[in-house]
N, C-alpha and C positions, 0 to 999 in steps of 0.2 A: 534528512540526508540529501546530499547533493549528488546528482547524476555524475558519475566519475568522468565520463567523456566530455562533460561541460566544463569541468574545472581543470585547467592546465596547471598541474601542481608544480610549483617551483622546487628546485632542490632545497631541502630545508636549510642546509648551510653549505657554503662553498669553502670547503676546507682548504682548497688550493690557494684561495685568496688570503688565508690567514697564515701568518708566519710567526707562530709562537717560538720562544727561545728553545723549547725542548722538542726535538724531532721525534722523540719517543712517543709523545702524545698522539701525533698524527699517525705514526706507525700502528699504534694500538687501535685507533679508531678505524683505520683502513682494514685492520685484521679482525674487526668485530669484537675486540677486547674492551668493551665499554666500561666494565667495572674497574679494570686497571687504569684506563684512561681517565676516569673520573677522579680517582685518587691522585693521579699525577697532576690533573688540572687544579684540583683544590690546593695541592701543595704549591703549585706555581702562583696561584692567586694570593696566597699568604705573602709572597715576596713582591707581587705586583698587583695589588688590589684595584688599581685604577686602569688596568689594561682591559679595554672593552673586548679585545679579540679573545682573551681567555674566558670571559663571561659568555661570549657567543659559543665558544667550543663547549662549555659546560652545558649550555642550552641544547646543543646538538646531541650530546651524549644522553642527557635526560630525555629528549624527545625520542631517540632511538630505543631507549629502554622502556618507553611507555609512560614515563613520568611527565605528563603534560603540564601539570601545575608547577613542577620543579623547573621545567624548560621555560615556561612563561616568566617565572621569577628571575631566572638567570638572564633572559633577554631583556627584561625590564631594567635590570642593572646595567646591561650593555648599552641600552638606549639612553639611560641617564648619563653615561660616560661619553657616548658618541651620538648626540642627538641629530646629527646631519647625515647619518648613514641610513639611506632608504631601505637597504636590504634587511636591516634589523626590523623595521616596521612591517615589511612584507612577510618575514618569517613569523613574527608575532601574530599577524593576521591569519596565517595558516593554522597556527596552534589554537587560536581562538575559535576558528572554524571547526577544528577537530573536537574541541570542547563543547561546541554548540552555543558559544557566546557570540551571537551574530552581531549584536550592536557594537561590541568591543572590536570585532573583526572589521566591520565597516569603518569604524573610527580610525584604526591604525592604518588600514589600507589608504584611506583618504589622506592621512598625514604623510604616508610614504610617497604617494603619487604627487603630492605638492613638492617633494624633494626630487623625485625622478618621474616626471610626467610622461615619459616615452617608454616605460618598461611594459612591453606588451603582455607578458604573462601576468603581471600584476594588474594591468588594466582589465584583462579578461576575468581574472578571479574576482576583482572588485565588481564587475558587471554581473557576474553570476550571483554574487552575494546580494546585490540589489534585487535581482529577480526573485530570489528565494526568501527575501525579507519583505516581500510585498511591495517593492518599489520598481516594477518593471519599466515604467516610463523613464526613470532616471538612468536605467541601464542602456537605453537605446544609443545615446551619444557615444559612450565609450566603446560600445560594440561596433558602431559604424566606423569608429577610428581604427579598430583592429581590422575590419573588413577592407578599409582603404589601403592599409599597409600590407595586409596579407590576404588577398582575395581567395586563396585556396585553404584558409584556416577553417576547416569544416565545423569544429566545435564552436568557434566564435560565431559563425554564420547561423548555425542552428540556434544558438542562444539569442541571436538578434531576431530571428523569426518568432521564437517563443515570446520574447519581450514585447514585440510589436503586437502580437495577438492578445497577450495579457493586458496590454496597455489600452486595448480597445481600438487600435488602429488596424483594422482588418485589411483595409485596402493596401496599405504599405506592407503588411504581413504577407498578403497574397503575392505582391510583386516580388518581395524577397524570396518567397518560396519558389516562384516560377524561375527566378534567376538561378537559384540553387540547383533546381532540377535540370536546368539546361547546361550546367557546367560540364564540359567534357571530362573533367578530372574527377567529378563526383561519381564514385562507383555505386553499384547497386547496394553494397553493404553500407556505404555512407548514407544513402537515401533511406535505408531501412532503420539505421540508427536514429536518424532524424525523426522518422515516424514514431519510433519507440518513445523518444523523449516527449514528443507532442502528445502521444497517447497517455503517457504517465501523468501528464498535467491536464488530462481531460480535454485537450484541444483536438477533438476527434475529426473535425472537418479537414484541417490541413494534414493531419496524420493519414487520413484515408486518401487524400490526393497524392501524397508522396508514395504510398504503397501501390496505388493504381498506376502511377507513373513507372514504377519498377516492373509491374506485371505487363504493362504495354510494351516495354522494351525487352523484357526477359520473361515471356509467358510461362516458361517451365521452371522458374525459380521457386522452389517449394517453400522456402522461408518467407517469401513475400506473401504467398497465399495464406500461410499459417498466421502471420502477423495480422493480415487483413481479417481473417476469421476471428481472431481474438478481439480485434477492434469492433467488429460487429457484435461480438458477445457482450462487450461493454455497453452497447446500446440495446441489448436484449433483442437484437435482430437474429433470432436463432436460425431461421431458414438460410439466410445469407451466410451466417457463421459456419453452419454445417457444410454448405457448398464449398466454401473456400478451404476449410480444413480437410474436407474430403478430397479436394484436388491435391493438397499437400501430401496426404497419405498416398494417393495414387502415384505421385511423382517420387516420393521417398518412403516406401512402405516399411522400411526397417528403422526409421527414425521414431523412437518410442514416444517422444513428446507430442508429435502430431496426432498419433492414434489416441493417446490419452486425452488430449484436448478435444478431439472430435467426440469421444465418448462423453466427456463432460458436457459439451454442448447439447447432445441428445438427452442427457439426464436432466439438465436444467430446463429443457423444453418439455420434460415429462414424456419423452418418446421412449418409455422403458422397454417395450418389446424390441424395438430397433436397436437400442443401446445394448441390450443383453445379447442379441444375435451377433452384433459387431464384436463385442467383447469375447464371445466364444470363438469367433474366427481368428482373433489375434492372440489367443491364449498361449499358443506354442512359443510365441516371441516375447510376450510381455507377462506371462503368468506369474513369474517370480517377483515382480515389482510390487512394492506395497501400494503404490498408487493404483495399480491394476486391481488388486484385491479390494481396495476401498471402493472403486467404481463398480466392481462386480456386486459388492454388497449393496450399494446404492440402487442398482438396477433391480436386484431381487426385492429390496424393501419397497421400491416404487410399484412393483407388480403384486405386492401383498404377500410375498414369500418371506415373511418375517423370520421364521426359524432358520432358514438358509442364510439370510443376512446376518442374523445373530452369530451363527457358527463361524462365518467368514470373519466377522469383526472381532470375535473373541480370540481367534488365531492371530489376527493382525495385532491386537493389543499385547498378546503374549510375546510375539516375535519382535515387535517394535514398540517397546514400552516408552520410547521417547516421543511418540506421536500423540498429540492431544485430540485431534479431530475424530479418530476412530472411537475414542472413549465417549465423546459426546454422541456420536451416531449409535453406539451400542446402548447408550441411555435411551435414545429414541426407540430402539427395538424393545427394550424392557418396558417402556411405557405402553407400546402397542400390545405387549403380551400381558399387561396388567401387573407387572412386577415392579411396583413403584419404589420400594426401598433400594433395590438394586440400581434402578435408574438414578435415584438421588445420589447414590455413592459414585456412579460413573460421572455424573455431571460435576460433582464436587472435585473429582480427580482432574477433570478437564479444566476447571476454573483454576485449580492450584497450579497447573502447568501454563495456562494462558489466561490470566485474570482480565485481560482487556478485550475479550471476545464477547460482545453483547448477547449473542445467541445462546451462549452457555448459561449466562445469568438468567435470561428469559426462560429457558427450559427448566432450570432448577426452580425458579419461582412458580411455574405452573404446577410442578410436582408437589411442591410444598403447600400450595393452595389446596390441593386435593386431600391433604392430610386433615383438613378441617381447622377448627379454631386454634389447635396447638401449633399449626404451621403458618398461620396467617401473617403474623408480624414478620417472620423471616421471609415469607413469600413477597411481601411488600418491599422489603429491603432489597431483595435480589432483582425484582422487576424495576425498582427505581434506579438501581445500578445499571441495568441494561438500557434503560431510557436515557440515563446520563451519558452513556457511551455512544448511543445512537438515537439522538432526539427525534429523528424522523420516522422511527419505527412505530407506526400506528397500531399494529397488532399487539405489541407490548403495552401500549397505552390502554387498549381495551382490556387486556388481562389485568392490568393494575386497577382499572376501574371496577372490575368484577370483585377484586379483593376488597375495595372500599365499600362496594355494595354489600358484601357479606358482613362487613363491620358495621353496617347501617350508617356509614358516613356518606349519605346520598349526595350532599352538596359537592364533595370532592369527586365522587364518581361522575356526577353530572358535568363538572368542569372538564374532566379528562375526555369524556365521551363526546362532548360538544366540540372539543378541539379535534378529535379524531375524525368526526364526520365532516368538519369544516375542511380538513385536508384531503379526505377521501370520501366524497359524497356517496359513492356506490359501495361503501363498506357495510354490507348487510348486517353482520354481527354487531357492529357498533350501534346501528339504529335499533336493533332488537334489544340490546341491553339498555340502551338509553330509554326506550319505551318503558321498560320495567322500572327504571330508576324514577322516571316521571310519575308513574302510577304510585310508587312507594310514597312519594311526596304529595300525593293528592292533586297532581297537575294533569288532570284528565285530558284536557284539550291537547296539550303537548304530547301526551302519551298516545292519544288516538292518531295524531299526525305522524308520529314515528312508526306506529303499527301499520298505517297505510303505506308509508314509504317502504317498509319491509315487504309488504305484499307486492308492490310494484317491482321492487328489485328481484324478488323471487320469480315473478312472472317473466321478467326480462331475461333472467338467467336461464329459465326453462326454455324460452323461445330460441335462444342461441346455443343451447347445450348440445354436446355431442357425446356419444358413448364414452365413458371413462376408459382410459388405457391401463389403469392400475389403481393402486390404493390412493384415494383422493386425500387421505390424511398425511401423505408423504410430505415432509418439509421442503420448502423451497431450497434451502441449503442443508443438505443431509449431514 
């Protein structure tokens, strides 16, 4: 998906520039009577099948009724009849963008710009297409052109900063960012929008600079503190995130989002007592929100109050059946309570609602593995799905290796575990299972080495351990 404020959407069609014979068509389009207009256009086309204007109008009607394929077909016909009309190419490009056909969109935009090289909205859309098609370096030149013609075009300048950073030209990106932040006409909201775009693309350094610039000039702007807090959360800098979100809550205590985000930071940092105390303080204002109920359940679960968390989540699932996350978390509660069949059912419900969440498949796989030989093949299937959705998840890799160990497929288990410890050398559980797998295969030397590694890691963990604040088995993402 394209950030909406980066794409300067052209009017899909300029009906005022089209003068078909029948004024009734235009009247119906303006009145939103697209079904009637379509019938009238099709009738007119029967009498004038070579009129590109009529085919363009048909494309407009189809686009406005959501028939993107029909709109594209009509515009392709208009283009064949009027190949020098750049507007047709640009409109086709927008439709291809909506359809997700980025290669086709780039092609027709390029062709349209060859006919009308100074069309600024088209230049900007073309540049954004390049950025999001993995060609940020090619986007720099057209965006500089927009900047030269319209220095206060903030979406174009934001896209230019993004393009330079993605292209690896950080020096130029920093210069553009500095120029943007110094523009008298760039409001705090403009600078926050820029930071949001950069943060969404994981360009955290320039995003942080933009937000700190806002806070320097407007220290009591709650939204800037909140966005900076979320940026720190992306970096797992929980203490900094909690400070900034706490400041946002101080400045605007009645903005629910700030309080909920602060609670989430505390929960992710496993500061469960602090999170629970904070949630109790804001109950009167936020208690009816499903997000509040979910975070309250998470705090209780983290503190080991599993029955309380279960009760909260069961109510949430009943009152908000459209939410998948509470079902998954309720499954976690059932696992903690030893009620595996109920956990399996909840995980399957969550997967049915959101099949692309790797955590759901991983959780189901672990429950199925606990069923013994009868669930082993299904467990492997679910864990492999989770790993396909999130290849960097080494915890799932270890769980999958344990399944193969149980199948006595030690070579596959060894492959998975060696990959896991290669990526995360301090992953104690991976070394522990790998030692077992080596011993199973008679590789005593390697097994002894892994066992020694486990002892060292355990000793290191003990040396730096602090008293637990809650249930250590609480998931990172509840």
